[in-house]
C-alpha positions in Angstrom: -178.0 122.6 -174.0 -175.9 121.3 -171.1 -177.5 118.7 -168.6 -180.2 120.3 -166.4 -179.0 120.7 -163.0 -181.0 121.3 -159.6 -179.7 124.5 -157.6 -180.8 125.9 -154.5 -180.8 129.8 -154.1 -181.2 131.7 -150.5 -182.2 135.0 -150.7 -184.1 134.3 -153.8 -187.0 136.3 -153.7 -185.5 140.1 -154.7 -181.9 141.5 -155.9 -179.3 139.3 -156.9 -180.9 136.3 -155.8 -184.4 136.4 -157.9 -182.2 137.1 -161.1 -179.8 134.2 -160.3 -182.6 132.1 -160.4 -183.9 133.6 -163.6 -180.8 133.3 -165.5 -180.5 129.7 -164.3 -184.5 128.4 -165.1 -183.4 130.4 -168.6 -180.6 127.9 -169.3 -183.5 125.3 -168.3 -181.9 124.1 -164.5 -184.0 123.4 -162.1 -183.7 125.9 -159.1 -185.6 126.2 -155.8 -185.5 129.8 -154.0 -185.5 130.7 -150.3 -186.4 133.2 -148.4 -187.8 133.9 -145.2 -190.7 136.2 -147.2 -193.4 134.4 -149.2 -194.4 137.1 -151.3 -191.6 138.1 -153.5 -190.4 133.8 -153.3 -193.9 133.4 -155.0 -193.8 136.3 -157.7 -190.3 134.7 -158.3 -191.2 131.4 -158.7 -194.7 132.6 -161.1 -192.2 134.5 -163.5 -189.3 132.1 -163.5 -191.0 128.2 -163.0 -188.4 128.4 -159.9 -189.9 126.5 -156.7 -190.3 128.7 -153.8 -190.0 127.1 -150.3 -190.0 130.0 -147.6 -187.0 129.5 -144.8 -185.6 131.2 -142.3 -181.9 129.8 -142.7 -180.8 130.9 -139.2 -183.1 127.6 -137.8 -181.3 124.1 -138.2 -184.7 122.6 -138.4 -185.9 124.6 -141.3 -182.6 124.4 -142.6 -182.8 120.5 -143.0 -186.4 120.8 -144.3 -185.2 123.0 -147.1 -183.0 120.8 -148.4 -184.8 117.5 -147.7 -187.4 119.3 -150.0 -185.2 119.9 -152.8 -184.2 116.3 -152.5 -187.6 115.2 -152.3 -189.0 116.9 -155.5 -185.8 116.3 -157.7 -183.6 113.6 -156.0 -180.1 115.5 -156.0 -178.7 118.9 -155.3 -175.4 120.2 -157.8 -175.6 123.7 -157.0 -175.8 126.0 -153.4 -175.9 129.6 -153.8 -175.9 131.3 -150.5 -177.1 134.8 -151.3 -179.2 135.8 -148.2 -177.8 138.5 -146.0 -178.6 141.3 -144.0 -177.2 144.5 -142.6 -176.8 146.7 -139.6 -175.0 149.8 -139.5 -172.8 151.3 -136.7 -169.0 151.0 -135.7 -168.0 148.4 -132.7 -168.6 151.4 -130.4 -172.4 152.0 -131.9 -173.8 148.1 -132.6 -175.7 147.0 -130.2 -175.4 143.1 -129.2 -178.6 142.3 -130.5 -177.7 143.9 -134.1 -174.3 142.3 -133.7 -175.9 138.5 -133.3 -178.8 139.2 -136.0 -176.0 140.2 -138.9 -173.7 137.5 -137.9 -176.4 135.0 -137.4 -178.1 135.2 -140.7 -175.1 136.1 -142.6 -172.6 133.5 -141.2 -174.2 131.1 -139.2 -177.0 130.7 -141.3 -174.9 129.7 -144.4 -172.7 127.3 -142.0 -176.1 125.4 -141.3 -177.4 125.3 -144.6 -173.6 124.1 -146.2 -173.7 121.5 -143.3 -177.4 120.0 -144.1 -176.5 120.2 -147.9 -173.0 119.2 -147.6 -173.5 115.5 -148.5 -175.9 115.9 -151.6 -173.2 118.5 -153.0 -170.7 115.4 -152.2 -173.0 113.0 -154.0 -173.1 115.5 -157.2 -169.6 116.9 -157.3 -171.6 119.8 -157.1 -170.8 123.8 -156.9 -171.4 126.5 -154.0 -170.9 130.2 -154.6 -171.3 132.6 -151.9 -172.7 136.2 -152.1 -170.3 138.0 -149.9 -169.4 141.6 -150.9 -166.6 144.0 -151.5 -166.9 144.4 -147.6 -165.3 141.5 -147.4 -162.3 142.8 -148.6 -162.4 146.6 -148.1 -164.5 148.2 -144.8 -166.3 151.2 -144.8 -167.2 153.9 -141.9 -170.1 152.3 -139.4 -169.7 148.6 -141.6 -168.1 146.4 -138.6 -171.0 144.1 -138.5 -171.8 143.4 -142.1 -168.1 143.5 -143.1 -167.2 141.2 -140.7 -169.5 138.7 -141.0 -169.2 139.6 -145.2 -165.0 138.7 -144.5 -166.0 135.5 -142.2 -168.6 134.1 -144.8 -165.8 134.2 -147.9 -163.3 132.1 -145.6 -166.0 129.8 -144.7 -166.4 129.4 -148.5 -162.6 128.9 -149.0 -162.6 126.0 -146.4 -164.8 124.1 -147.7 -162.7 124.5 -151.2 -159.9 123.2 -148.8 -161.2 120.8 -147.2 -163.3 118.8 -149.6 -162.4 119.8 -153.3 -160.5 116.8 -153.9 -164.2 114.9 -153.4 -164.8 117.1 -156.2 -166.7 119.9 -154.6 -166.0 123.5 -155.8 -166.6 126.6 -153.3 -166.3 130.2 -154.7 -167.5 133.6 -153.7 -168.6 136.8 -155.6 -167.9 140.2 -153.8 -170.2 142.7 -155.7 -170.1 147.0 -154.9 -173.6 148.6 -154.7 -176.3 146.9 -156.9 -179.3 148.0 -157.4 -181.4 146.0 -155.2 -184.4 146.3 -152.7 -181.8 146.1 -150.2 -179.3 148.5 -151.5 -182.1 150.8 -152.2 -182.6 151.6 -148.5 -179.4 153.0 -147.6 -179.5 155.3 -150.7 -182.7 156.7 -149.8 -180.9 157.7 -146.4 -177.8 159.4 -148.8 -180.4 160.7 -150.5 -182.2 162.8 -147.8 -179.0 163.5 -146.0 -176.8 164.6 -149.3 -180.2 166.7 -150.9 -180.0 164.4 -153.5 -183.3 164.7 -155.9 -183.9 160.6 -156.2 -182.3 157.1 -155.8 -180.5 157.5 -158.7 -178.7 160.6 -158.2 -177.6 158.6 -154.6 -176.7 155.3 -156.6 -174.5 158.3 -158.8 -172.9 159.7 -156.0 -172.1 156.7 -154.2 -170.1 154.9 -157.4 -168.3 158.3 -158.3 -165.2 156.5 -157.4 -165.8 153.3 -159.2 -163.9 153.0 -162.5 -166.9 151.9 -164.2 -169.0 155.2 -162.6 -172.5 153.4 -162.0 -174.5 150.8 -159.9 -173.9 147.2 -161.2 -177.1 145.4 -162.0 -178.2 141.9 -160.5 -178.7 140.3 -163.4 -174.9 141.3 -164.1 -174.0 139.6 -160.8 -176.3 136.4 -161.6 -173.9 135.9 -164.9 -170.5 135.7 -162.7 -172.1 133.1 -160.5 -173.8 131.1 -163.1 -170.7 130.8 -164.6 -168.6 129.9 -161.6 -171.7 126.9 -160.9 -171.1 125.9 -164.3 -168.9 122.8 -165.7 -167.0 126.0 -167.8 -165.8 126.8 -164.0 -164.1 123.1 -163.1 -160.8 124.4 -162.5 -162.0 127.5 -160.4 -162.1 126.7 -156.6 -161.7 128.8 -153.5 -161.5 131.7 -155.6 -162.7 135.5 -154.8 -164.1 137.2 -157.9 -164.8 140.8 -157.6 -167.9 141.9 -159.1 -167.4 145.5 -158.7 -166.6 147.9 -161.3 -163.1 147.9 -160.5 -163.7 149.4 -157.3 -160.9 147.2 -155.5 -158.6 147.7 -158.2 -158.8 151.7 -157.5 -156.7 153.3 -155.2 -158.6 156.0 -153.3 -154.7 158.1 -152.3 -155.6 159.4 -155.7 -158.5 160.8 -155.5 -157.4 164.3 -154.7 -155.9 164.4 -157.9 -158.9 164.0 -159.9 -162.1 164.4 -158.3 -162.8 167.3 -156.4 -164.2 166.0 -152.9 -164.5 169.1 -151.0 -162.8 170.3 -147.3 -161.5 167.2 -145.7 -163.3 166.6 -142.7 -163.4 163.5 -140.0 -166.5 161.2 -140.2 -169.2 162.0 -137.5 
């Protein structure tokens, strides 16, 4: 087995973060999971043996305390998974300044604060960062202005680390999932099921991924595999990369849909 590493995972209480913590623990690594809600963190900690440390990564003092806790407990920090995030639907003309600020502060400013606090320790360890962005960083959809903007900016923040600190041994890469079955994704899927008169979440996920080449949503464990590989020495030459874990969605040309998929009468978005 490879030498155990110390990895901090934000948004570690559910979904991709929880699956990543489980995968890393299964490989024998030390893992600290963080998030705003204590209950899911404690559940994952009990299931996996990870260390739970509730923290609001938009608070600079809380971020510093989180990093200090990792160092006090393990003496080093080898990897950081920047996974915490939120979404607020709306086009530019519909978003409130409060919703815009909440999304940008959680999805972009929070990661900046965390990276800044963790950077000296990651440099000491010649460590690795993986940011969890989204295909929304690469392609946009209707009513997605704040989330897409925040994830595109997160991608470039991660690339900035690769460019500025690669010569000091730090690697920083980004994964861009499409629809993955998580607690966060279940909420818009519930709305889709209601508005499209679909029977359940399974039907909503099936409808939402109809144009994805693999014809299904991802599972958190599948994205976790990509993240753990990027953190590992096996990816030693991978730096500043963007790995789409999207079932081929961004490889697909939507202009060809009329030849394959009956999509009904064209209409403008409401």
